PAZAPA-4460 file (N, C-alpha, C; in steps of 0.05 Angstrom, whole numbers, plus 32768, in hexadecimal, padded with zeros to 4 digits):
% residues 232
    n_x    n_y    n_z   ca_x   ca_y   ca_z    c_x    c_y    c_z   seq   type   mol
   8012   7FE5   7FFF   8001   8000   7FFF   8011   8017   8000     1      M     A
   800B   8029   7FF0   801F   803F   7FE8   800F   8057   7FF8     2      T     A
   8019   8069   800B   800F   8080   8019   801C   809A   800B     3      V     A
   800C   80A8   8000   8018   80C2   7FF7   8013   80D6   8007     4      T     A
   8028   80E2   800E   802A   80FD   801E   802C   8115   8010     5      V     A
   801E   8127   800F   8018   813C   7FFF   8027   8152   8013     6      T     A
   8036   815E   800A   8046   8178   8018   8039   818F   800E     7      A     A
   8030   81A4   8020   8026   81BE   8014   803D   81CD   800F     8      D     A
   8040   81D9   7FFF   805A   81E8   7FF7   8050   8206   7FF7     9      K     A
   805D   8216   8000   8058   8234   8004   8065   8240   7FF3    10      H     A
   805C   8253   7FE5   806F   8264   7FD2   8075   8276   7FE6    11      T     A
   8089   8289   7FD5   8099   829B   7FE9   8081   82B4   7FF0    12      D     A
   8071   82B7   7FDA   805C   82C9   7FE0   804B   82C1   7FF8    13      D     A
   8041   82AB   7FF9   802D   82A1   800F   8042   82A1   8027    14      E     A
   805F   829C   8027   806A   82A0   803F   806C   82B9   804A    15      T     A
   8070   82C8   8033   8072   82E8   803F   8058   82EE   804A    16      T     A
   803F   82E9   803E   8022   82EF   8048   8023   82E9   8065    17      E     A
   802B   82CF   8069   8028   82C2   8084   8039   82CF   8096    18      I     A
   8050   82D9   8093   8061   82E9   80A0   8051   8305   80A5    19      V     A
   804F   830F   8091   8040   832A   8096   8026   8329   80A8    20      D     A
   8016   830F   80A2   7FFD   830E   80B3   800A   830C   80D1    21      D     A
   8020   82FD   80D9   8027   82FA   80F4   8032   8315   80FA    22      A     A
   8040   8324   80EC   804A   833B   80F3   8032   8353   80FB    23      I     A
   801D   834D   80E7   8006   8361   80EA   7FF7   8358   8106    24      G     A
   7FF6   8341   810C   7FE7   8339   8126   7FF7   8343   813E    25      I     A
   8016   8343   8136   8021   834A   814F   801B   8369   8152    26      E     A
   801C   8377   8139   801B   8398   813C   7FFB   8396   8149    27      E     A
   7FED   838A   813C   7FCF   838E   8146   7FD1   838C   8165    28      T     A
   7FDF   8376   8172   7FE1   836E   818C   7FEE   8388   819B    29      A     A
   8003   8390   818D   8011   83A9   819C   8001   83C3   819B    30      D     A
   7FF0   83C8   8182   7FDD   83DF   8184   7FC5   83DC   8198    31      E     A
   7FC4   83C3   819B   7FAA   83BE   81B0   7FB3   83C5   81CD    32      I     A
   7FCD   83B9   81D3   7FDA   83BF   81ED   7FDE   83DB   81F0    33      V     A
   7FE8   83E9   81D9   7FEE   8405   81D5   7FD7   8416   81DD    34      E     A
   7FC1   840B   81CD   7FA4   8418   81CE   7F9B   8419   81EF    35      T     A
   7F9D   83FC   81FA   7F97   83FB   8215   7FA5   840B   8228    36      E     A
   7FBC   840D   8224   7FD2   8418   8237   7FC7   8439   8233    37      T     A
   7FC2   8443   821A   7FB9   845F   8216   7FA0   8461   8224    38      E     A
   7F8F   844E   821F   7F76   8451   822D   7F74   8454   8249    39      A     A
   7F88   8441   8255   7F8B   843E   8274   7F98   845D   827B    40      D     A
   7FAF   8464   826B   7FB6   847F   8271   7FA6   8494   8272    41      S     A
   7F94   8493   8257   7F80   84AC   8258   7F6C   84A9   8272    42      E     A
   7F64   848F   8277   7F50   848C   8291   7F5F   8493   82AA    43      T     A
   7F76   848E   82AD   7F85   8498   82C3   7F85   84B5   82C3    44      E     A
   7F8B   84C2   82A8   7F8C   84DE   82A9   7F71   84EA   82B1    45      T     A
   7F5D   84DB   82A5   7F41   84E6   82A7   7F3B   84E7   82C8    46      E     A
   7F43   84CB   82D6   7F3E   84CD   82EF   7F4B   84E1   8301    47      N     A
   7F64   84E4   82F8   7F76   84F9   8305   7F6B   8518   8300    48      E     A
   7F60   851A   82EC   7F4F   8538   82E6   7F3C   8538   82F3    49      A     A
   7F2A   8521   82F8   7F11   8523   830A   7F17   8525   8325    50      E     A
   7F2A   851A   832C   7F37   8519   8348   7F3C   8537   834D    51      A     A
   7F4F   8540   8341   7F57   855C   8340   7F3F   8573   8340    52      D     A
   7F2D   8569   832E   7F14   857D   832F   7F07   8577   8345    53      S     A
   7EFF   8561   8351   7EF5   855B   836C   7EFE   8568   8383    54      D     A
   7F1D   8566   837F   7F2C   8575   8397   7F2A   858F   8394    55      A     A
   7F27   85A0   8379   7F23   85BA   8377   7F08   85C5   8382    56      K     A
   7EF6   85B5   837B   7ED7   85B8   8382   7ED8   85B5   839E    57      A     A
   7EE7   85A3   83AC   7EE3   85A0   83C8   7EF1   85B9   83D7    58      E     A
   7F0D   85BD   83CB   7F1B   85D7   83D5   7F0B   85F1   83D5    59      A     A
   7EFC   85F3   83BA   7EEC   860B   83B9   7ED1   860D   83C9    60      E     A
   7EC6   85F1   83C8   7EB1   85F1   83DF   7EB9   85F4   83FF    61      A     A
   7ED0   85EC   8406   7EDC   85F4   8422   7EDF   8611   8424    62      D     A
   7EEA   861F   840C   7EF2   8636   840D   7ED9   864A   8411    63      K     A
   7EC3   8641   8402   7EA8   864A   8403   7E9F   8649   841E    64      A     A
   7EA1   8632   842A   7E97   8630   8442   7EA2   863F   8459    65      E     A
   7EBE   8640   8453   7ECE   864E   8464   7EC6   866E   8464    66      A     A
   7EC5   8678   844B   7EBB   8693   8447   7EA1   8698   8451    67      E     A
   7E8F   8684   844F   7E73   868B   8459   7E74   868B   8478    68      A     A
   7E89   8679   8483   7E8A   8677   84A0   7E97   8693   84A8    69      A     A
   7EAC   869B   849C   7EB4   86B8   84A2   7EA0   86CE   84A1    70      D     A
   7E90   86CB   848D   7E79   86DD   8487   7E67   86DC   84A0    71      A     A
   7E60   86C4   84A7   7E4F   86C5   84BF   7E59   86CB   84D6    72      T     A
   7E73   86C5   84DB   7E81   86CB   84F0   7E82   86EA   84F1    73      G     A
   7E88   86F8   84DB   7E8A   8713   84DB   7E73   8722   84E4    74      G     A
   7E5B   871B   84D5   7E3F   8720   84DB   7E3C   871D   84F7    75      W     A
   7E41   8707   8504   7E3C   8702   851F   7E4C   871A   852F    76      R     A
   7E66   871C   8526   7E76   872E   8536   7E66   874B   8538    77      R     A
   7E62   8750   851B   7E51   876E   8517   7E39   876E   8529    78      R     A
   7E2B   875D   852B   7E10   875A   853A   7E13   875F   8558    79      V     A
   7E2D   874E   8562   7E35   8751   857C   7E3F   876F   8586    80      L     A
   7E4D   8775   8573   7E5C   878F   8578   7E47   87A5   8579    81      V     A
   7E30   87A3   8566   7E1F   87B6   8563   7E0A   87B7   857D    82      G     A
   7E04   8797   8586   7DF6   8799   859C   7E04   87A0   85B7    83      A     A
   7E20   879C   85B6   7E2E   87A8   85CD   7E2C   87C4   85CC    84      G     A
   7E30   87D2   85B3   7E33   87F0   85B4   7E13   87FC   85BC    85      V     A
   7DFF   87ED   85B0   7DE2   87F5   85BD   7DE0   87F5   85D7    86      A     A
   7DEB   87DD   85E6   7DE7   87D7   8605   7DF6   87F0   860F    87      V     A
   7E0E   87F5   8606   7E21   880D   8613   7E0E   8821   8612    88      F     A
   7E07   882C   85FC   7DF9   8845   85F8   7DE1   8847   8607    89      V     A
   7DD1   882F   8607   7DB8   8830   861A   7DBF   8834   8636    90      A     A
   7DD6   8828   8642   7DE0   8828   865C   7DE8   8845   8660    91      A     A
   7DF8   8850   8652   7DFD   886D   8651   7DE4   887E   8657    92      L     A
   7DD0   887B   8644   7DBC   888B   8647   7DAB   888A   865F    93      A     A
   7DA9   886A   8665   7D9C   8866   8682   7DA6   8875   8698    94      L     A
   7DC5   8871   8694   7DD4   887B   86AD   7DD1   889A   86B0    95      S     A
   7DD0   88A9   8695   7DCE   88C4   8694   7DAE   88CC   86A1    96      G     A
   7D99   88BE   8697   7D81   88C4   869F   7D80   88C3   86BE    97      F     A
   7D89   88A9   86C8   7D88   88A9   86E3   7D95   88BA   86F7    98      L     A
   7DB1   88C1   86E6   7DC2   88D8   86F1   7DAD   88F4   86F2    99      G     A
   7DA1   88F6   86DE   7D92   8911   86DB   7D7A   8913   86EF   100      W     A
   7D70   88FA   86F2   7D58   88F6   8702   7D65   88FB   8721   101      T     A
   7D76   88EF   8728   7D85   88F5   8742   7D87   8910   8749   102      V     A
   7D95   891D   8733   7D9A   893A   8736   7D80   8949   8738   103      W     A
   7D70   8943   872C   7D57   8955   8729   7D4A   8955   8747   104      Q     A
   7D47   8936   8750   7D43   8934   8766   7D4A   893F   877F   105      T     A
   7D67   8941   877D   7D79   8951   8791   7D73   896F   8793   106      H     A
   7D6F   8976   8779   7D6D   8991   8774   7D52   899E   8780   107      Q     A
   7D3C   898A   877E   7D22   898F   8786   7D21   8991   87A6   108      V     A
   7D32   897A   87B1   7D31   8976   87CD   7D3F   898E   87D7   109      A     A
   7D59   8993   87CE   7D63   89AC   87D9   7D53   89C8   87D9   110      Q     A
   7D46   89CC   87C0   7D33   89E2   87BE   7D21   89E3   87D6   111      A     A
   7D14   89C8   87DA   7CFD   89C8   87EF   7D09   89CF   880B   112      G     A
   7D22   89C7   8810   7D2F   89CA   8828   7D35   89E6   882A   113      K     A
   7D3C   89F4   881C   7D42   8A11   8819   7D29   8A1E   881E   114      Q     A
   7D15   8A1B   880C   7CFC   8A2A   880E   7CF0   8A25   882D   115      A     A
   7CEF   8A0E   8830   7CE3   8A0C   884F   7CF0   8A17   8865   116      Q     A
   7D0F   8A1A   8862   7D1C   8A2A   8877   7D16   8A4A   8877   117      D     A
   7D13   8A53   885C   7D09   8A6E   8859   7CED   8A73   8861   118      A     A
   7CE1   8A60   8858   7CC0   8A62   8864   7CBC   8A65   8886   119      A     A
   7CCE   8A54   8893   7CCD   8A52   88AC   7CD7   8A73   88B9   120      V     A
   7CEC   8A7A   88AF   7CF6   8A93   88B4   7CE5   8AAB   88B0   121      A     A
   7CD7   8AA7   889A   7CC7   8ABC   8890   7CAB   8ABE   889F   122      Y     A
   7CA3   8AA7   88A4   7C85   8AA6   88B6   7C8E   8AB1   88D0   123      A     A
   7CA2   8AB0   88E0   7CAA   8ABB   88F9   7CAD   8ADB   88F3   124      Q     A
   7CB8   8AE5   88E0   7CB5   8AFF   88D7   7C99   8B09   88D4   125      I     A
   7C8B   8AFC   88C5   7C6F   8B06   88C1   7C5B   8B05   88D9   126      L     A
   7C5F   8AF4   88EA   7C4E   8AF3   8902   7C5C   8AFC   8919   127      T     A
   7C70   8B0E   8915   7C7D   8B20   892B   7C7C   8B37   8925   128      S     A
   7C6C   8B4C   893D   7C68   8B66   8936   7C71   8B75   8951   129      I     A
   7C7D   8B8A   8950   7C81   8B9D   8964   7C79   8BB7   895D   130      D     A
   7C63   8BBF   896A   7C58   8BD9   895E   7C6D   8BF4   8964   131      S     A
   7C81   8BF0   8974   7C97   8C02   8974   7CA6   8C00   895C   132      S     A
   7CA6   8BEE   894F   7CBA   8BE9   8934   7CA8   8BDF   891D   133      K     A
   7C93   8BEF   891A   7C7E   8BE6   8903   7C8F   8BE6   88E6   134      V     A
   7C9C   8BFB   88E2   7CA7   8BFE   88C8   7CBD   8BEB   88C4   135      D     A
   7CC9   8BE6   88D7   7CDE   8BD1   88D5   7CD4   8BB8   88CA   136      E     A
   7CC1   8BB2   88DB   7CB3   8B95   88DB   7CA7   8B91   88BD   137      N     A
   7C9B   8BA8   88B4   7C8F   8BA9   889A   7CA2   8BA5   8884   138      F     A
   7CB8   8BB7   8888   7CCE   8BB2   8872   7CDA   8B95   8872   139      N     A
   7CDD   8B87   8885   7CE6   8B6F   8888   7CCE   8B59   8879   140      Q     A
   7CB7   8B61   887F   7CA3   8B51   8872   7CA2   8B50   8854   141      V     A
   7CA5   8B6C   8849   7CA5   8B72   882D   7CC0   8B66   8820   142      L     A
   7CD2   8B67   882E   7CEF   8B5E   881C   7CED   8B3F   8821   143      A     A
   7CDD   8B31   882C   7CD7   8B15   8829   7CC4   8B0E   881A   144      G     A
   7CB3   8B1B   880F   7C9C   8B1A   87FC   7CA2   8B1B   87DF   145      A     A
   7C8E   8B12   87CE   7C90   8B14   87B0   7C74   8B14   87A4   146      T     A
   7C6F   8B19   878E   7C58   8B16   877B   7C40   8B1D   878C   147      G     A
   7C2B   8B0D   8789   7C12   8B10   8797   7C11   8B19   87B5   148      E     A
   7C22   8B0D   87C6   7C1F   8B13   87E3   7C2E   8B2D   87E9   149      F     A
   7C3E   8B33   87D8   7C50   8B4C   87DE   7C3A   8B62   87D9   150      K     A
   7C2D   8B61   87C1   7C1B   8B78   87B9   7C05   8B7D   87CC   151      D     A
   7BFB   8B68   87D1   7BE7   8B65   87EA   7BEB   8B73   8808   152      M     A
   7C07   8B6D   880B   7C0D   8B75   8827   7C15   8B93   8822   153      Y     A
   7C20   8B9A   880E   7C26   8BB9   8808   7C0C   8BC7   8808   154      S     A
   7BF6   8BBE   8800   7BE3   8BCF   87FC   7BD1   8BD0   8817   155      Q     A
   7BD8   8BBE   8829   7BCA   8BBA   8842   7BDA   8BC7   885B   156      S     A
   7BF5   8BC7   8854   7C05   8BD0   8869   7C05   8BED   8874   157      S     A
   7BFA   8C01   886B   7BF6   8C19   8875   7BDB   8C1D   888A   158      M     A
   7BC7   8C10   8882   7BB5   8C0C   8894   7BB8   8BFC   88AA   159      Q     A
   7BC9   8BE3   88A6   7BD0   8BD1   88BD   7BE4   8BE1   88CF   160      L     A
   7BF4   8BED   88C5   7C0C   8BFA   88D8   7C01   8C10   88E7   161      R     A
   7BEC   8C1C   88E4   7BDF   8C30   88F4   7BCB   8C21   890E   162      Q     A
   7BBF   8C0C   8902   7BB3   8C00   8915   7BC2   8BED   8929   163      L     A
   7BDB   8BE5   8922   7BEC   8BDA   8931   7BFA   8BF0   894A   164      L     A
   7BFE   8C09   893F   7C04   8C1E   8950   7BF4   8C24   8963   165      I     A
   7BD8   8C27   895B   7BC7   8C32   896A   7BBD   8C1D   8981   166      D     A
   7BC3   8C04   8979   7BBC   8BEF   8992   7BD3   8BE3   89A0   167      N     A
   7BEA   8BF0   8999   7C02   8BE8   89AB   7C02   8BCC   89A6   168      K     A
   7BFC   8BBD   898D   7C01   8BA0   898C   7C1C   8B97   8982   169      A     A
   7C1D   8B7E   8994   7C37   8B6E   898B   7C2F   8B56   898B   170      S     A
   7C41   8B46   897B   7C41   8B2C   897A   7C59   8B1A   8974   171      A     A
   7C5D   8B03   897C   7C73   8AF4   8975   7C6B   8AD8   896D   172      H     A
   7C75   8ACE   8954   7C71   8AB8   894A   7C86   8AA6   894D   173      G     A
   7C7F   8A8A   8952   7C95   8A72   894D   7C85   8A5D   8940   174      V     A
   7C97   8A55   892D   7C90   8A3E   891D   7C92   8A27   892C   175      V     A
   7C81   8A15   8933   7C84   89FD   8940   7C8B   89E3   892C   176      V     A
   7C7D   89E8   891B   7C81   89D0   8903   7C82   89D8   88E6   177      D     A
   7C8B   89CC   88D6   7C8A   89D2   88B6   7C8D   89B9   88A7   178      S     A
   7C82   89BD   8890   7C88   89A3   887C   7C84   89B2   8860   179      A     A
   7C92   89A3   884A   7C8F   89A9   882F   7C75   899A   8822   180      V     A
   7C64   89AD   8819   7C4C   899D   880C   7C53   8997   87F0   181      Q     A
   7C60   89AA   87E1   7C69   89A1   87C3   7C80   89B3   87BE   182      S     A
   7C91   89A6   87AB   7CA9   89B6   87A6   7CB1   89B1   8787   183      A     A
   7CBD   89CA   877C   7CCC   89C6   8764   7CE5   89D3   8767   184      S     A
   7CF7   89D7   8756   7D0E   89E8   8758   7D0B   8A06   8761   185      K     A
   7CF4   8A12   8756   7CEE   8A2B   8758   7CD2   8A32   8769   186      D     A
   7CC8   8A21   8770   7CAF   8A23   877E   7CA6   8A0E   8792   187      K     A
   7CA5   8A1A   87AA   7C9D   8A06   87BF   7C87   8A11   87D5   188      V     A
   7C74   89FE   87D9   7C60   8A02   87E8   7C68   89F6   8808   189      V     A
   7C64   8A06   881C   7C6D   8A00   8834   7C53   8A03   884A   190      V     A
   7C4F   89EE   885A   7C3C   89F2   886E   7C48   89F4   8889   191      L     A
   7C41   8A0D   8897   7C4B   8A12   88B3   7C36   8A11   88C8   192      L     A
   7C3E   8A0C   88DB   7C2F   8A0A   88F3   7C3B   8A1D   8908   193      F     A
   7C2F   8A35   8912   7C36   8A4E   891C   7C29   8A51   8938   194      V     A
   7C38   8A55   894D   7C2B   8A5B   8964   7C34   8A7D   896A   195      D     A
   7C21   8A8F   8968   7C22   8AAB   896B   7C17   8AB5   8985   196      Q     A
   7C28   8AC4   8994   7C24   8AD0   89AC   7C1F   8AEE   89A7   197      S     A
   7C00   8AF4   89AD   7BFA   8B12   89A7   7BF0   8B1F   89BC   198      V     A
   7BF5   8B3B   89BD   7BEE   8B4A   89D5   7BE6   8B66   89C7   199      S     A
   7BD2   8B77   89D4   7BCD   8B91   89CC   7BC2   8B9C   89E2   200      N     A
   7BBA   8BB8   89E1   7BAE   8BC9   89F5   7B93   8BB6   8A03   201      T     A
   7B82   8BAA   89EF   7B6C   8BA0   89FA   7B74   8B84   8A07   202      T     A
   7B83   8B78   89FD   7B8D   8B5D   8A0D   7BA9   8B63   8A11   203      V     A
   7BAF   8B6D   8A2D   7BCA   8B6D   8A31   7BD9   8B55   8A36   204      P     A
   7BCC   8B43   8A40   7BD8   8B29   8A47   7BDC   8B1C   8A2D   205      D     A
   7BF4   8B0D   8A22   7BF5   8B06   8A0B   7BE5   8AE6   8A0C   206      P     A
   7BDC   8AE2   89F4   7BC9   8ACA   89ED   7BDB   8ABB   89D4   207      R     A
   7BD8   8AA3   89D1   7BE2   8A93   89BE   7BCC   8A89   89A8   208      I     A
   7BD3   8A96   8991   7BC6   8A8A   897D   7BD6   8A7A   8968   209      D     A
   7BC8   8A64   8967   7BD2   8A4D   8954   7BCC   8A4C   8935   210      R     A
   7BD8   8A54   8928   7BD0   8A53   8908   7BE2   8A42   88F7   211      S     A
   7BD3   8A3A   88E2   7BDF   8A27   88CC   7BE3   8A3B   88B5   212      R     A
   7BF8   8A3C   88AB   7BFB   8A49   8894   7C07   8A3F   887C   213      I     A
   7BFA   8A42   8867   7C06   8A36   884E   7C15   8A49   883D   214      K     A
   7C2D   8A47   8839   7C40   8A5B   882C   7C4D   8A57   8814   215      M     A
   7C47   8A5F   87FE   7C55   8A5D   87E5   7C6F   8A6B   87E2   216      T     A
   7C80   8A5C   87DF   7C9D   8A69   87DD   7CA4   8A6B   87BF   217      M     A
   7CB0   8A80   87B2   7CBB   8A7D   8797   7CDC   8A88   879D   218      E     A
   7CEB   8A7D   8788   7D05   8A85   878B   7D07   8A9C   8775   219      K     A
   7D14   8AB4   8782   7D12   8AD0   8770   7D2D   8ADA   8773   220      V     A
   7D3B   8ADD   875F   7D58   8AE8   8761   7D6A   8AD6   8775   221      D     A
   7D62   8ABC   8776   7D75   8AAB   8787   7D6E   8AA9   87A5   222      G     A
   7D57   8AB8   87AA   7D4A   8ABA   87C8   7D2C   8AAE   87C8   223      Q     A
   7D29   8A9F   87DD   7D0D   8A94   87DF   7CFE   8AA9   87EA   224      W     A
   7CE5   8AB1   87DE   7CD5   8AC3   87EA   7CB8   8ABB   87EB   225      R     A
   7CA8   8AC3   87FA   7C8C   8ABD   8800   7C7B   8ACB   87E6   226      A     A
   7C6D   8ABB   87D7   7C58   8AC8   87BE   7C3F   8AC1   87C7   227      S     A
   7C3A   8AB4   87DD   7C1B   8AB2   87E7   7C1D   8AA4   8801   228      K     A
   7C0C   8AAF   8811   7C08   8AAB   882F   7BEF   8AA6   8831   229      V     A
   7BE5   8A8C   883F   7BC7   8A85   8840   7BC5   8A7A   885C   230      E     A
   7BAF   8A7E   886C   7BA8   8A6F   8884   7B9C   8A55   887D   231      L     A
   7BA4   8A42   8885   7B9C   8A26   887E   7B8A   8A19   888E   232      A     A
***
């Protein structure tokens, strides 16, 4: 039995094609690897870019947040400073008002005391008479008077003067108590309780008359003077 072996013979062109194909495969493989490498590189670049972008965004967000915090803190500081200034100004205003009120109260109290002392001294002049010194007594009364009371006393003094002389009248007044009814810096009303010892030709033995006098004192040229005298 005869076996025939047929051997395929490749021509030079075929061999060349096979070699070229092999080289092409290798080149294609290299290109694929190279493409994959470039793709990986591009992916890494993109990832890095995204990471940088995220980092920048985060940094900007942090910066914005910090600026917002600074703005809020600045606003709060301004509010606190403004509130502090307002409180300080209010405290000064209140302190000034209280100081003014205390000063006014002191001024009125001082005026009341001065007017009361003047009223006590004047009441004793007004209720004390010596028929031998009528003119001197009248001058003292007029010196301590003002306004309505001064006008009234001046008009009646001449008639009263002659009556006192004719009856040889004498009187001596003593203020036993006094109190301020109302007061301001320039006008004070004083209540006075006066015991007056009176004698004349008809009643030679002195008798005690007790009177309650309401005297209005006004400050004129720095002096307290009686502008109104009433029997209360």
